[in-house]
PDB file with SEQRES, HELIX, SHEET and CRYST1 records, atoms N, CA, C and O in Angstrom:
SEQRES   1 A   67  MET ALA ASP SER CYS GLU ILE ALA ILE ILE ILE PRO VAL          
SEQRES   2 A   67  PHE ASN GLU GLN ASP THR ILE ALA ARG VAL LEU THR ASP          
SEQRES   3 A   67  ILE ASP ARG SER LEU VAL GLU PRO ALA ILE VAL TYR LEU          
SEQRES   4 A   67  ILE ALA ASP SER SER SER ASP PRO THR ILE PRO ALA ALA          
SEQRES   5 A   67  GLU LEU ALA ALA LYS GLY ILE ALA THR PRO VAL ARG MET          
SEQRES   6 A   67  ILE ILE                                                      
HELIX    1 AA1 ALA A    2  SER A    4  5                                   3    
HELIX    2 AA2 ILE A   20  SER A   30  1                                  11    
HELIX    3 AA3 THR A   48  LYS A   57  1                                  10    
SHEET    1 AA1 3 ILE A   7  VAL A  13  0                                        
SHEET    2 AA1 3 ALA A  35  ALA A  41  1                                        
SHEET    3 AA1 3 VAL A  63  ILE A  66  1                                        
CRYST1    1.000    1.000    1.000  90.00  90.00  90.00 P 1           1          
ATOM      1  N   MET A   1      14.421  -7.189  -6.823  1.00  0.00           N  
ATOM      2  CA  MET A   1      14.561  -8.500  -6.182  1.00  0.00           C  
ATOM      3  C   MET A   1      13.181  -9.057  -5.757  1.00  0.00           C  
ATOM      4  O   MET A   1      12.978 -10.266  -5.861  1.00  0.00           O  
ATOM      5  N   ALA A   2      12.265  -8.263  -5.302  1.00  0.00           N  
ATOM      6  CA  ALA A   2      10.995  -8.749  -4.812  1.00  0.00           C  
ATOM      7  C   ALA A   2      10.195  -9.519  -5.856  1.00  0.00           C  
ATOM      8  O   ALA A   2       9.420 -10.407  -5.503  1.00  0.00           O  
ATOM      9  N   ASP A   3      10.369  -9.198  -7.119  1.00  0.00           N  
ATOM     10  CA  ASP A   3       9.635  -9.909  -8.146  1.00  0.00           C  
ATOM     11  C   ASP A   3      10.179 -11.364  -8.371  1.00  0.00           C  
ATOM     12  O   ASP A   3       9.441 -12.222  -8.855  1.00  0.00           O  
ATOM     13  N   SER A   4      11.373 -11.611  -8.045  1.00  0.00           N  
ATOM     14  CA  SER A   4      11.974 -12.906  -8.235  1.00  0.00           C  
ATOM     15  C   SER A   4      11.933 -13.739  -6.984  1.00  0.00           C  
ATOM     16  O   SER A   4      12.507 -14.828  -7.005  1.00  0.00           O  
ATOM     17  N   CYS A   5      11.320 -13.344  -5.911  1.00  0.00           N  
ATOM     18  CA  CYS A   5      11.284 -14.042  -4.663  1.00  0.00           C  
ATOM     19  C   CYS A   5      10.334 -15.202  -4.777  1.00  0.00           C  
ATOM     20  O   CYS A   5       9.238 -15.071  -5.322  1.00  0.00           O  
ATOM     21  N   GLU A   6      10.751 -16.338  -4.263  1.00  0.00           N  
ATOM     22  CA  GLU A   6       9.932 -17.537  -4.171  1.00  0.00           C  
ATOM     23  C   GLU A   6       9.542 -17.743  -2.707  1.00  0.00           C  
ATOM     24  O   GLU A   6       8.637 -18.536  -2.445  1.00  0.00           O  
ATOM     25  N   ILE A   7      10.149 -17.102  -1.778  1.00  0.00           N  
ATOM     26  CA  ILE A   7       9.878 -17.248  -0.390  1.00  0.00           C  
ATOM     27  C   ILE A   7       9.236 -15.958   0.171  1.00  0.00           C  
ATOM     28  O   ILE A   7       9.779 -14.860   0.045  1.00  0.00           O  
ATOM     29  N   ALA A   8       8.088 -16.139   0.779  1.00  0.00           N  
ATOM     30  CA  ALA A   8       7.447 -15.008   1.445  1.00  0.00           C  
ATOM     31  C   ALA A   8       7.272 -15.372   2.918  1.00  0.00           C  
ATOM     32  O   ALA A   8       6.724 -16.417   3.266  1.00  0.00           O  
ATOM     33  N   ILE A   9       7.750 -14.488   3.749  1.00  0.00           N  
ATOM     34  CA  ILE A   9       7.639 -14.675   5.193  1.00  0.00           C  
ATOM     35  C   ILE A   9       6.535 -13.735   5.682  1.00  0.00           C  
ATOM     36  O   ILE A   9       6.620 -12.525   5.476  1.00  0.00           O  
ATOM     37  N   ILE A  10       5.560 -14.250   6.292  1.00  0.00           N  
ATOM     38  CA  ILE A  10       4.375 -13.467   6.752  1.00  0.00           C  
ATOM     39  C   ILE A  10       4.379 -13.451   8.279  1.00  0.00           C  
ATOM     40  O   ILE A  10       4.352 -14.503   8.918  1.00  0.00           O  
ATOM     41  N   ILE A  11       4.412 -12.238   8.863  1.00  0.00           N  
ATOM     42  CA  ILE A  11       4.556 -12.085  10.270  1.00  0.00           C  
ATOM     43  C   ILE A  11       3.403 -11.188  10.786  1.00  0.00           C  
ATOM     44  O   ILE A  11       3.367 -10.008  10.439  1.00  0.00           O  
ATOM     45  N   PRO A  12       2.506 -11.687  11.563  1.00  0.00           N  
ATOM     46  CA  PRO A  12       1.495 -10.826  12.227  1.00  0.00           C  
ATOM     47  C   PRO A  12       2.207 -10.094  13.339  1.00  0.00           C  
ATOM     48  O   PRO A  12       2.987 -10.694  14.078  1.00  0.00           O  
ATOM     49  N   VAL A  13       1.948  -8.797  13.470  1.00  0.00           N  
ATOM     50  CA  VAL A  13       2.601  -7.954  14.544  1.00  0.00           C  
ATOM     51  C   VAL A  13       1.537  -7.202  15.291  1.00  0.00           C  
ATOM     52  O   VAL A  13       0.605  -6.639  14.716  1.00  0.00           O  
ATOM     53  N   PHE A  14       1.706  -7.212  16.585  1.00  0.00           N  
ATOM     54  CA  PHE A  14       0.812  -6.510  17.512  1.00  0.00           C  
ATOM     55  C   PHE A  14       1.698  -6.078  18.695  1.00  0.00           C  
ATOM     56  O   PHE A  14       2.199  -6.939  19.417  1.00  0.00           O  
ATOM     57  N   ASN A  15       1.899  -4.793  18.906  1.00  0.00           N  
ATOM     58  CA  ASN A  15       2.700  -4.245  20.040  1.00  0.00           C  
ATOM     59  C   ASN A  15       4.067  -4.927  20.090  1.00  0.00           C  
ATOM     60  O   ASN A  15       4.448  -5.492  21.115  1.00  0.00           O  
ATOM     61  N   GLU A  16       4.801  -4.870  18.978  1.00  0.00           N  
ATOM     62  CA  GLU A  16       6.109  -5.471  18.873  1.00  0.00           C  
ATOM     63  C   GLU A  16       7.263  -4.449  18.782  1.00  0.00           C  
ATOM     64  O   GLU A  16       8.351  -4.766  18.302  1.00  0.00           O  
ATOM     65  N   GLN A  17       7.002  -3.244  19.245  1.00  0.00           N  
ATOM     66  CA  GLN A  17       8.030  -2.203  19.184  1.00  0.00           C  
ATOM     67  C   GLN A  17       9.408  -2.651  19.710  1.00  0.00           C  
ATOM     68  O   GLN A  17      10.431  -2.337  19.101  1.00  0.00           O  
ATOM     69  N   ASP A  18       9.437  -3.351  20.788  1.00  0.00           N  
ATOM     70  CA  ASP A  18      10.676  -3.751  21.406  1.00  0.00           C  
ATOM     71  C   ASP A  18      11.404  -4.900  20.722  1.00  0.00           C  
ATOM     72  O   ASP A  18      12.591  -5.106  20.976  1.00  0.00           O  
ATOM     73  N   THR A  19      10.730  -5.647  19.870  1.00  0.00           N  
ATOM     74  CA  THR A  19      11.294  -6.835  19.282  1.00  0.00           C  
ATOM     75  C   THR A  19      11.392  -6.857  17.746  1.00  0.00           C  
ATOM     76  O   THR A  19      12.177  -7.633  17.202  1.00  0.00           O  
ATOM     77  N   ILE A  20      10.635  -6.048  17.057  1.00  0.00           N  
ATOM     78  CA  ILE A  20      10.542  -6.115  15.623  1.00  0.00           C  
ATOM     79  C   ILE A  20      11.849  -5.903  14.932  1.00  0.00           C  
ATOM     80  O   ILE A  20      12.100  -6.549  13.914  1.00  0.00           O  
ATOM     81  N   ALA A  21      12.715  -5.019  15.431  1.00  0.00           N  
ATOM     82  CA  ALA A  21      13.961  -4.752  14.753  1.00  0.00           C  
ATOM     83  C   ALA A  21      14.848  -5.992  14.814  1.00  0.00           C  
ATOM     84  O   ALA A  21      15.484  -6.361  13.826  1.00  0.00           O  
ATOM     85  N   ARG A  22      14.884  -6.624  15.976  1.00  0.00           N  
ATOM     86  CA  ARG A  22      15.723  -7.861  16.135  1.00  0.00           C  
ATOM     87  C   ARG A  22      15.164  -8.960  15.244  1.00  0.00           C  
ATOM     88  O   ARG A  22      15.939  -9.669  14.602  1.00  0.00           O  
ATOM     89  N   VAL A  23      13.854  -9.128  15.183  1.00  0.00           N  
ATOM     90  CA  VAL A  23      13.231 -10.154  14.353  1.00  0.00           C  
ATOM     91  C   VAL A  23      13.654  -9.959  12.878  1.00  0.00           C  
ATOM     92  O   VAL A  23      14.154 -10.870  12.220  1.00  0.00           O  
ATOM     93  N   LEU A  24      13.428  -8.741  12.408  1.00  0.00           N  
ATOM     94  CA  LEU A  24      13.793  -8.491  11.003  1.00  0.00           C  
ATOM     95  C   LEU A  24      15.301  -8.642  10.692  1.00  0.00           C  
ATOM     96  O   LEU A  24      15.688  -9.152   9.640  1.00  0.00           O  
ATOM     97  N   THR A  25      16.074  -8.213  11.578  1.00  0.00           N  
ATOM     98  CA  THR A  25      17.545  -8.385  11.398  1.00  0.00           C  
ATOM     99  C   THR A  25      17.940  -9.894  11.393  1.00  0.00           C  
ATOM    100  O   THR A  25      18.722 -10.343  10.555  1.00  0.00           O  
ATOM    101  N   ASP A  26      17.386 -10.625  12.330  1.00  0.00           N  
ATOM    102  CA  ASP A  26      17.681 -12.069  12.348  1.00  0.00           C  
ATOM    103  C   ASP A  26      17.194 -12.770  11.107  1.00  0.00           C  
ATOM    104  O   ASP A  26      17.899 -13.630  10.580  1.00  0.00           O  
ATOM    105  N   ILE A  27      16.022 -12.441  10.620  1.00  0.00           N  
ATOM    106  CA  ILE A  27      15.515 -13.004   9.404  1.00  0.00           C  
ATOM    107  C   ILE A  27      16.489 -12.694   8.234  1.00  0.00           C  
ATOM    108  O   ILE A  27      16.895 -13.581   7.485  1.00  0.00           O  
ATOM    109  N   ASP A  28      16.833 -11.422   8.120  1.00  0.00           N  
ATOM    110  CA  ASP A  28      17.724 -11.004   7.045  1.00  0.00           C  
ATOM    111  C   ASP A  28      19.090 -11.743   7.063  1.00  0.00           C  
ATOM    112  O   ASP A  28      19.615 -12.116   6.014  1.00  0.00           O  
ATOM    113  N   ARG A  29      19.647 -11.944   8.267  1.00  0.00           N  
ATOM    114  CA  ARG A  29      20.917 -12.618   8.398  1.00  0.00           C  
ATOM    115  C   ARG A  29      20.811 -14.115   8.144  1.00  0.00           C  
ATOM    116  O   ARG A  29      21.806 -14.756   7.805  1.00  0.00           O  
ATOM    117  N   SER A  30      19.614 -14.680   8.302  1.00  0.00           N  
ATOM    118  CA  SER A  30      19.454 -16.126   8.162  1.00  0.00           C  
ATOM    119  C   SER A  30      19.121 -16.568   6.752  1.00  0.00           C  
ATOM    120  O   SER A  30      19.309 -17.736   6.411  1.00  0.00           O  
ATOM    121  N   LEU A  31      18.650 -15.692   5.958  1.00  0.00           N  
ATOM    122  CA  LEU A  31      18.191 -16.067   4.598  1.00  0.00           C  
ATOM    123  C   LEU A  31      19.333 -16.347   3.680  1.00  0.00           C  
ATOM    124  O   LEU A  31      20.330 -15.627   3.642  1.00  0.00           O  
ATOM    125  N   VAL A  32      19.159 -17.452   2.912  1.00  0.00           N  
ATOM    126  CA  VAL A  32      20.122 -17.834   1.839  1.00  0.00           C  
ATOM    127  C   VAL A  32      19.533 -17.519   0.496  1.00  0.00           C  
ATOM    128  O   VAL A  32      20.235 -17.130  -0.438  1.00  0.00           O  
ATOM    129  N   GLU A  33      18.220 -17.693   0.408  1.00  0.00           N  
ATOM    130  CA  GLU A  33      17.521 -17.455  -0.851  1.00  0.00           C  
ATOM    131  C   GLU A  33      16.867 -16.054  -0.773  1.00  0.00           C  
ATOM    132  O   GLU A  33      16.621 -15.546   0.322  1.00  0.00           O  
ATOM    133  N   PRO A  34      16.590 -15.440  -1.930  1.00  0.00           N  
ATOM    134  CA  PRO A  34      15.870 -14.186  -1.939  1.00  0.00           C  
ATOM    135  C   PRO A  34      14.466 -14.376  -1.330  1.00  0.00           C  
ATOM    136  O   PRO A  34      13.817 -15.386  -1.601  1.00  0.00           O  
ATOM    137  N   ALA A  35      14.012 -13.463  -0.550  1.00  0.00           N  
ATOM    138  CA  ALA A  35      12.719 -13.541   0.099  1.00  0.00           C  
ATOM    139  C   ALA A  35      12.124 -12.170   0.223  1.00  0.00           C  
ATOM    140  O   ALA A  35      12.777 -11.168  -0.071  1.00  0.00           O  
ATOM    141  N   ILE A  36      10.881 -12.120   0.659  1.00  0.00           N  
ATOM    142  CA  ILE A  36      10.227 -10.860   0.999  1.00  0.00           C  
ATOM    143  C   ILE A  36       9.501 -11.104   2.297  1.00  0.00           C  
ATOM    144  O   ILE A  36       8.976 -12.198   2.509  1.00  0.00           O  
ATOM    145  N   VAL A  37       9.454 -10.128   3.167  1.00  0.00           N  
ATOM    146  CA  VAL A  37       8.769 -10.218   4.447  1.00  0.00           C  
ATOM    147  C   VAL A  37       7.554  -9.358   4.389  1.00  0.00           C  
ATOM    148  O   VAL A  37       7.624  -8.197   3.988  1.00  0.00           O  
ATOM    149  N   TYR A  38       6.438  -9.908   4.784  1.00  0.00           N  
ATOM    150  CA  TYR A  38       5.178  -9.129   4.926  1.00  0.00           C  
ATOM    151  C   TYR A  38       4.859  -9.032   6.387  1.00  0.00           C  
ATOM    152  O   TYR A  38       4.744 -10.043   7.080  1.00  0.00           O  
ATOM    153  N   LEU A  39       4.713  -7.786   6.868  1.00  0.00           N  
ATOM    154  CA  LEU A  39       4.237  -7.582   8.232  1.00  0.00           C  
ATOM    155  C   LEU A  39       2.798  -7.226   8.228  1.00  0.00           C  
ATOM    156  O   LEU A  39       2.412  -6.245   7.592  1.00  0.00           O  
ATOM    157  N   ILE A  40       1.987  -7.973   8.907  1.00  0.00           N  
ATOM    158  CA  ILE A  40       0.551  -7.765   8.993  1.00  0.00           C  
ATOM    159  C   ILE A  40       0.268  -7.099  10.306  1.00  0.00           C  
ATOM    160  O   ILE A  40       0.285  -7.741  11.356  1.00  0.00           O  
ATOM    161  N   ALA A  41       0.005  -5.815  10.254  1.00  0.00           N  
ATOM    162  CA  ALA A  41      -0.206  -5.031  11.511  1.00  0.00           C  
ATOM    163  C   ALA A  41      -1.656  -5.111  11.974  1.00  0.00           C  
ATOM    164  O   ALA A  41      -2.594  -5.034  11.181  1.00  0.00           O  
ATOM    165  N   ASP A  42      -1.801  -5.267  13.282  1.00  0.00           N  
ATOM    166  CA  ASP A  42      -3.077  -5.442  13.920  1.00  0.00           C  
ATOM    167  C   ASP A  42      -3.398  -4.405  14.913  1.00  0.00           C  
ATOM    168  O   ASP A  42      -3.627  -4.714  16.083  1.00  0.00           O  
ATOM    169  N   SER A  43      -3.427  -3.121  14.475  1.00  0.00           N  
ATOM    170  CA  SER A  43      -3.827  -1.987  15.337  1.00  0.00           C  
ATOM    171  C   SER A  43      -3.043  -1.911  16.653  1.00  0.00           C  
ATOM    172  O   SER A  43      -3.620  -1.804  17.734  1.00  0.00           O  
ATOM    173  N   SER A  44      -1.766  -1.967  16.533  1.00  0.00           N  
ATOM    174  CA  SER A  44      -0.932  -1.820  17.741  1.00  0.00           C  
ATOM    175  C   SER A  44      -1.123  -0.532  18.454  1.00  0.00           C  
ATOM    176  O   SER A  44      -1.350   0.495  17.814  1.00  0.00           O  
ATOM    177  N   SER A  45      -1.041  -0.537  19.777  1.00  0.00           N  
ATOM    178  CA  SER A  45      -1.116   0.685  20.556  1.00  0.00           C  
ATOM    179  C   SER A  45       0.233   1.328  20.830  1.00  0.00           C  
ATOM    180  O   SER A  45       0.317   2.385  21.456  1.00  0.00           O  
ATOM    181  N   ASP A  46       1.300   0.667  20.347  1.00  0.00           N  
ATOM    182  CA  ASP A  46       2.602   1.208  20.483  1.00  0.00           C  
ATOM    183  C   ASP A  46       3.191   1.532  19.063  1.00  0.00           C  
ATOM    184  O   ASP A  46       2.532   1.219  18.072  1.00  0.00           O  
ATOM    185  N   PRO A  47       4.318   2.102  18.942  1.00  0.00           N  
ATOM    186  CA  PRO A  47       4.867   2.441  17.615  1.00  0.00           C  
ATOM    187  C   PRO A  47       5.541   1.292  16.918  1.00  0.00           C  
ATOM    188  O   PRO A  47       6.686   1.399  16.478  1.00  0.00           O  
ATOM    189  N   THR A  48       4.823   0.181  16.818  1.00  0.00           N  
ATOM    190  CA  THR A  48       5.380  -0.983  16.068  1.00  0.00           C  
ATOM    191  C   THR A  48       5.720  -0.605  14.631  1.00  0.00           C  
ATOM    192  O   THR A  48       6.816  -0.892  14.149  1.00  0.00           O  
ATOM    193  N   ILE A  49       4.785   0.033  13.956  1.00  0.00           N  
ATOM    194  CA  ILE A  49       4.960   0.340  12.502  1.00  0.00           C  
ATOM    195  C   ILE A  49       6.188   1.241  12.329  1.00  0.00           C  
ATOM    196  O   ILE A  49       7.066   0.863  11.553  1.00  0.00           O  
ATOM    197  N   PRO A  50       6.319   2.349  12.957  1.00  0.00           N  
ATOM    198  CA  PRO A  50       7.553   3.166  12.750  1.00  0.00           C  
ATOM    199  C   PRO A  50       8.818   2.404  13.108  1.00  0.00           C  
ATOM    200  O   PRO A  50       9.836   2.555  12.433  1.00  0.00           O  
ATOM    201  N   ALA A  51       8.775   1.591  14.153  1.00  0.00           N  
ATOM    202  CA  ALA A  51       9.989   0.806  14.506  1.00  0.00           C  
ATOM    203  C   ALA A  51      10.354  -0.160  13.382  1.00  0.00           C  
ATOM    204  O   ALA A  51      11.525  -0.334  13.046  1.00  0.00           O  
ATOM    205  N   ALA A  52       9.295  -0.801  12.792  1.00  0.00           N  
ATOM    206  CA  ALA A  52       9.521  -1.707  11.709  1.00  0.00           C  
ATOM    207  C   ALA A  52      10.055  -1.025  10.461  1.00  0.00           C  
ATOM    208  O   ALA A  52      10.952  -1.526   9.784  1.00  0.00           O  
ATOM    209  N   GLU A  53       9.477   0.132  10.181  1.00  0.00           N  
ATOM    210  CA  GLU A  53       9.913   0.896   9.010  1.00  0.00           C  
ATOM    211  C   GLU A  53      11.365   1.315   9.143  1.00  0.00           C  
ATOM    212  O   GLU A  53      12.108   1.300   8.162  1.00  0.00           O  
ATOM    213  N   LEU A  54      11.761   1.675  10.302  1.00  0.00           N  
ATOM    214  CA  LEU A  54      13.160   2.091  10.588  1.00  0.00           C  
ATOM    215  C   LEU A  54      14.104   0.863  10.423  1.00  0.00           C  
ATOM    216  O   LEU A  54      15.146   0.925   9.770  1.00  0.00           O  
ATOM    217  N   ALA A  55      13.679  -0.227  11.044  1.00  0.00           N  
ATOM    218  CA  ALA A  55      14.462  -1.467  10.937  1.00  0.00           C  
ATOM    219  C   ALA A  55      14.627  -1.948   9.486  1.00  0.00           C  
ATOM    220  O   ALA A  55      15.710  -2.364   9.075  1.00  0.00           O  
ATOM    221  N   ALA A  56      13.527  -1.881   8.723  1.00  0.00           N  
ATOM    222  CA  ALA A  56      13.531  -2.284   7.328  1.00  0.00           C  
ATOM    223  C   ALA A  56      14.559  -1.523   6.469  1.00  0.00           C  
ATOM    224  O   ALA A  56      15.104  -2.072   5.512  1.00  0.00           O  
ATOM    225  N   LYS A  57      14.806  -0.301   6.813  1.00  0.00           N  
ATOM    226  CA  LYS A  57      15.754   0.498   6.017  1.00  0.00           C  
ATOM    227  C   LYS A  57      17.189  -0.041   6.223  1.00  0.00           C  
ATOM    228  O   LYS A  57      18.064   0.241   5.405  1.00  0.00           O  
ATOM    229  N   GLY A  58      17.437  -0.789   7.274  1.00  0.00           N  
ATOM    230  CA  GLY A  58      18.783  -1.259   7.557  1.00  0.00           C  
ATOM    231  C   GLY A  58      19.071  -2.684   7.150  1.00  0.00           C  
ATOM    232  O   GLY A  58      20.120  -3.226   7.499  1.00  0.00           O  
ATOM    233  N   ILE A  59      18.121  -3.331   6.384  1.00  0.00           N  
ATOM    234  CA  ILE A  59      18.359  -4.698   5.955  1.00  0.00           C  
ATOM    235  C   ILE A  59      18.149  -4.796   4.478  1.00  0.00           C  
ATOM    236  O   ILE A  59      17.513  -3.941   3.861  1.00  0.00           O  
ATOM    237  N   ALA A  60      18.713  -5.892   3.889  1.00  0.00           N  
ATOM    238  CA  ALA A  60      18.612  -6.087   2.465  1.00  0.00           C  
ATOM    239  C   ALA A  60      17.271  -6.695   1.993  1.00  0.00           C  
ATOM    240  O   ALA A  60      16.810  -6.476   0.872  1.00  0.00           O  
ATOM    241  N   THR A  61      16.672  -7.480   2.933  1.00  0.00           N  
ATOM    242  CA  THR A  61      15.423  -8.143   2.580  1.00  0.00           C  
ATOM    243  C   THR A  61      14.307  -7.175   2.469  1.00  0.00           C  
ATOM    244  O   THR A  61      14.126  -6.386   3.396  1.00  0.00           O  
ATOM    245  N   PRO A  62      13.518  -7.158   1.394  1.00  0.00           N  
ATOM    246  CA  PRO A  62      12.395  -6.204   1.310  1.00  0.00           C  
ATOM    247  C   PRO A  62      11.294  -6.560   2.328  1.00  0.00           C  
ATOM    248  O   PRO A  62      10.958  -7.722   2.558  1.00  0.00           O  
ATOM    249  N   VAL A  63      10.755  -5.476   2.921  1.00  0.00           N  
ATOM    250  CA  VAL A  63       9.687  -5.622   3.932  1.00  0.00           C  
ATOM    251  C   VAL A  63       8.556  -4.797   3.423  1.00  0.00           C  
ATOM    252  O   VAL A  63       8.737  -3.642   3.037  1.00  0.00           O  
ATOM    253  N   ARG A  64       7.324  -5.413   3.417  1.00  0.00           N  
ATOM    254  CA  ARG A  64       6.134  -4.728   3.067  1.00  0.00           C  
ATOM    255  C   ARG A  64       5.188  -4.719   4.304  1.00  0.00           C  
ATOM    256  O   ARG A  64       5.037  -5.718   5.007  1.00  0.00           O  
ATOM    257  N   MET A  65       4.593  -3.594   4.516  1.00  0.00           N  
ATOM    258  CA  MET A  65       3.641  -3.503   5.664  1.00  0.00           C  
ATOM    259  C   MET A  65       2.215  -3.595   5.147  1.00  0.00           C  
ATOM    260  O   MET A  65       1.858  -2.914   4.185  1.00  0.00           O  
ATOM    261  N   ILE A  66       1.437  -4.392   5.745  1.00  0.00           N  
ATOM    262  CA  ILE A  66       0.015  -4.476   5.456  1.00  0.00           C  
ATOM    263  C   ILE A  66      -0.716  -3.988   6.723  1.00  0.00           C  
ATOM    264  O   ILE A  66      -0.728  -4.650   7.762  1.00  0.00           O  
ATOM    265  N   ILE A  67      -1.323  -2.797   6.581  1.00  0.00           N  
ATOM    266  CA  ILE A  67      -1.868  -2.174   7.791  1.00  0.00           C  
ATOM    267  C   ILE A  67      -3.431  -2.203   7.702  1.00  0.00           C  
ATOM    268  O   ILE A  67      -4.110  -1.731   8.614  1.00  0.00           O  
TER     269      ILE A  67                                                      
END                                                                             
């Protein structure tokens, strides 16, 4: 699916452990067209990346991490 996506959602993340799962879930539920989400990590001091990776496993929209 990622190859046929015309919509890319780019989200910078920094210390978003408490909100990233909800953000990704809401995006996934809102999309009508195929899309891909890019998370741009900025050296968080909390476990934002592991939280995002876990949340990404539970949604249909592909999520790519750029660390």
